C-alpha angles and dihedrals in degrees: 000000000000115000125195139135093246098062111132128186123194112200115200099028092169094055124103094264094032091062088059096048098088093061092045091049092050091048090052090056095241112162104261094212090060095056128090126185117209135196139153086253127046117278127196122258117016091356120158131185117247121171104193089206090060105035096161090062086066106102108169125182094240145026125257125217090183133040130190115196113205093162119093109296092229089070088069110101135174089251092054092047091049090053091050092050087052087056092054104270114166099152132041135181118192132183120226125159141250085236085088087069100041110037104046092105096038119143088228115087091206091058092048088051091054090050090052091050092049091050092048092049093050092047093049092051095045096047094047095046093047091050095046100037096245114150109234138184125190117204119199111195124196122216105349122204138178114171112258095003111062130080096226117053094015091053090053090048091050091052091049090052091049100044104023089227138054126227119216135183111257113307092340087220099155114124120248133185108196113200125198119234087232091063091049093052089051090049091055091055092045092052094043095079100022107107094199087066095056114122095001139118122225135190110222113202129170128268096257135055110219135166113242089252092051090049090054090047090053090053091052089052092049088055091051093246133127108250114256106180118172117200115212124185121252093245092058091051091051092049092045094053092045093053094042091053091053093050101039108010097158099048100045126083095231104212116124088161089073089059095044091053089067085091096045122092111241095183126151134183113233096177091111090061091047091053097043102042110001100261109177113163121198128246121272104273110144117194119205124186 
């Protein structure tokens, strides 16, 4: 087994942020031969298989002083962390979500369950690293997008292509800060060696503050279409979801809360990340082919 202080393991290489890690790692000047990208399924170029539920089956060809977890943070367990320490881990970056701060009182049980899992994952990581002397940083992104891959901006674009218009709830005046997966991958590499970020948690928002309606308008423009945004009252949305769930309960993603939040500010200050490791996300300018 190869041992060196530059070993870097990326867990969740097929995730939205994980797909962007190779370019961020190259830009940071990290030795390519010292990096391994892991997933539960094979990945191209230096890919290794790592099932987080069976960490001791993970038998890599080298040690890793640093680990970046792009997979869901709730997959991090004490057993997995113990295995990584055994492989040389002294530094870990993990992605969580600002959803932990915004959906705890959601009317949707599924959303509250995700919040509980995020909280548990953060607590597991923090407690283990503090006990074992591993330097950790938790990054909580806001609304992540990567054209053609995400379930936020891309989903809106797909609906615009299909309908030619986009329905919103009321004025859709809630603030949003979309952040590109590319900026988040870069942030992970910036934080990795920045000592001020050790043992801290950061909210990572995008470089622009937009109302939900303005964000949708920007997506129309990126598609080369004139914005056609139809405002529907909250009551009509509630009735529509209620009826749709009665007619097709198994095929509908039952989450009226997601629609109602169009008028709620989901705004986060990322200045701490800028100060500590130079985080400077770009403006919201999606590009669709």
